[in-house]
C-alpha positions, 0 to 999 in steps of 0.5 A: 458686951459693948466695949468702951475704949480709951478716948483721945484725951488730947492732941498727940496722945498715944497712951495713958497709964491706968491709975485707979478704977472708980467702978467694979464689975457688976456696978450700975453707972449713969452717964458722966459718972467717973469710971477711971482715972488715968495719967497722961502727959503728967496729969491725972484725968478722970474719964466719965461714963459715956452712957448708963448701964451695967459694967460687965467686965474691966479690961485693964488693970491699974499700972497698965499702959493703955493705948488710945482706942484700946478697950477699957471696959465692957458694958452689958448688952442693951445699951448704946455702943461707944462710937469713939474711933479706935486709933492705933495698932492693937496687935500683940507686939512681936517677941524680942529676938533672942541673941545668938550665942557667940560661936565657939562658946559651946565647944570646950576646946574654944575656951582658952584658959591656963590650967591654973585659971581652970582650977580656980574657976572650979574652986569658985564654982564659976562656969568658964563659958559664961565669962568674957575673956580679957587676956591675950588672944581671947584667953581667960585670966585669973582676974576674969574668973575672980571678977565673975565670981564676985559678980555672981555673989552680989545680990541683983540690983532691983529695977523698977520700970519708970511710971507716970511723969518720969516715964513721959520725961524719959520718952520726951528726952529720948525724942529730943535727943534723936531730933534736936541739934543743940548748942548752948551760950553761957553768960552772967547778968549783973543783978546787983542793982535789983530792988526786988528778989522775985527771980522767976518773975524778973526772968519771965519779963526778961524772956519777953524782952528777948523774944521781942528782940529776936522772935525766932527763938519763940518759933516752932520748927517742923522737922519733916518739912524743915519749916520754921513757924513764927508763934503769934504769942509767947506761951512760956513753959515753966519747969517745976521740979517734983518728986514724981518728975519734971512738970512744965506747965505753960503760962499763956500769952505772958507778954499781955499780962503783968508780973503780979498775974505771972506770980499768981499763976506760978503759985497756983501751978505749983499747988496743982503740981503738988496735988497732981491736978493739972489739966492736960491743956496746961501742959501743952504747946509751950513756945519757949521754956524757962528753967530756974534750976539755980534755986536748987544748985548749979550755975550753968547747964546744957539744957534739953529742948523739947521740939517743936520748940527751938530754945530754952533758957536756964538760970543758975545759982546766984553768985558774987563776983568782983567787978571793977568800978570807979571806986575799985573792986566791989562784989556784985550779985551775978545771975548765971544764964544758959541759953540752949537753942536748936542750931537747925533753926537758930543761928549763933547770932540769933541766940546771942541777940536774944541773950543780950536783950535778956541780960539788958532787961535783967540788969535794970534796977527794977 
């Protein structure tokens, strides 16, 4: 049999989740016929057959996470072999170590408990050796026993492994938490003079103004070498909420297109997010990110930066606040802003100048 391995579907990809097979064992397929759909980086991608031939064996099941370079299926002999490069260590992961038992727990005399506590434990059917003591000197209390009995009586909570977009989000956020040193600035833009209400488009225009005033926030930071690379264009990641998880498609080179084009792209991207038809390239390599979370709830936030980006701007729920003018106090519409930046690469002054330019653009009537 000739194996066909999961190809590299994009830069940095290490694995993909198998969604569904389009073929079965014994089927005859032709070159470029869809073999399987996999999900990676929040996009569902069909993988075509590299050759014609008969399917001898399917080597992975729906729901499995397959590493790049690992076998997906096997063709019957007599066809051209797959020449893709196998990447990564395909060895079986080592078993998790079994925690050592606490010393003294296996010896009856090591459990310190009053006779009344022991009697109560026997009455409730609770094993003393399985209870964590909270009393003086490591002794078991009546409350320890009764708490253990209640816990044992409660049905276990069902746990479900994260899959798809939510699994990717969990991995990305964990990586960001280990690497980035975040700091956040908050302020409110007075948008009472707005003549239009497309908040997202106005925010994109304001981010272009911010990046023009302070390009350092549109840069990429390389952690191993502590190097900052200026990006030649603004590739804006736009956070879109979805029941399956958070999606961040990228609007390319926004400084060179018009607001009407931004709106057209945003509407199209929302449709592709709902249909799960985004292409991997549409999710890759943003230079800065915008999150308009105020459409749901919340005014300010400390957002998470996904490296190598160094900044993310969040817009909160619009509110009204009193503003003093020549004719006294009057309620103005205010747009709360939160700018989180990577303090390894960006100073507070850099961030403040960016935010000032963003606010100045937002506060224009049109």
